[in-house]
N, C-alpha and C positions, 0 to 999 in steps of 0.2 A: 152567268156561269164563270167557272175558274179558267184562268189561262193555263196553257200546258205546263208552264213552270210551276204555277201554284198547285196544279194537280200532282205534279211530280213531288213537290214538297209535302203535300197532304198524304200522298201514298207512302213516302218515306217516314213521316211521323206515325201513320197508322201501323206500318211494318215494325217500327221501333216499339210502339205500344204493345203490339202482339208478341214481339220477342220478350218484352219484360213480363207480360202475363204468362207466357210459356215458361220462362225461368222461375217465376213464382210458383207455378203449378208443379214443376219438377221438384222444387225445394219442398213443397208441401207433401208431395207423394213420397219423397225419401224420408220425411219425418214421420209420416203416418204409421208405418209398420213398427217403429220404435215406440210411438205413443200407444198403439194397440197392444204391444207386448207389455208395456208398463201398466196399462189399464187392466189387462188380463191378470198380471201379477197382483195388483192392488185388489182386484175382485177376489182372487183366491185367498189372499191374506184376510180380507174382510169376511169371507165365508168361513174360514178357519176360526177366526175370532168369534164369529157368531155361534159356531158349533160348540166352541169351548164355553162361551157364556151360557148357552142352553144347558150344557152338561153340568156346569156349576150351579145353575138355578135348580136343576133337578136334584142334584146332590144336597143343595141347601134345603129344599122341601123335605127330602128324606131325613135330614138331620133335625129339622124342626119337628117332624112327626116323632122321631126317636126321642127327642128332648121332652116332648109332651108325654110320651109313654113312660119315660124314666121319672118324670115329675109325678105322674099318677102313682107309679110304683113306690116312689119315695114317700108320698103321703100315706099310702097304704101301710108301708113298713113303719112309719112314724106312729100311725094309729095303733098298730099291733104292739109296738114297743110301749106305748102309753098303757095299753090294756095289760100287758105283762107286768109293767111296773106297778100298776094298781093291784094286780093279783099277788105280786110279791109282797107288797106292803100289807095287804090283808092277811097273807100267810104269816108274816112276821108278827102282826098283831095277834093272830090266833095262837101262834107259838108262845108268845109272851103270856097271853092269857092262860094257856094250858100249863106253862111253867109255874105261874102264880098259883093256879089251882092245885098243881102237884105239891108245891111247897106247903100250901095250907093243909092239904090232905096229910102230908108227912108230919106237920106240926100237930094236927089233930090226933094222929096215931101215936105220936110221942107223948102227948098229954094223956091219952087214954092208957098208956102203959104205966 
């Protein structure tokens, strides 16, 4: 066993260690609310960023769908324009043919007179 002096020294050492542990705990407790507040703020910022990202993804999907719709409409209009161009070209050809027939008819009439 320990002598009374050694026991006194051991008790003093243990008390000093307990005091240091207590001081460390006090420091940790005083820092915890600050860390909790910081973590809460970071959590709110992260959630806000997540909501913004989701909203942007939703908007992006809507824009993709709108782009697809507009592309289909553009193709439809392009095909209609091509059809109209063909119709106009045919009408021009018919007009030229009719003008030529009219001229021939006028020449025939002049020759018959």
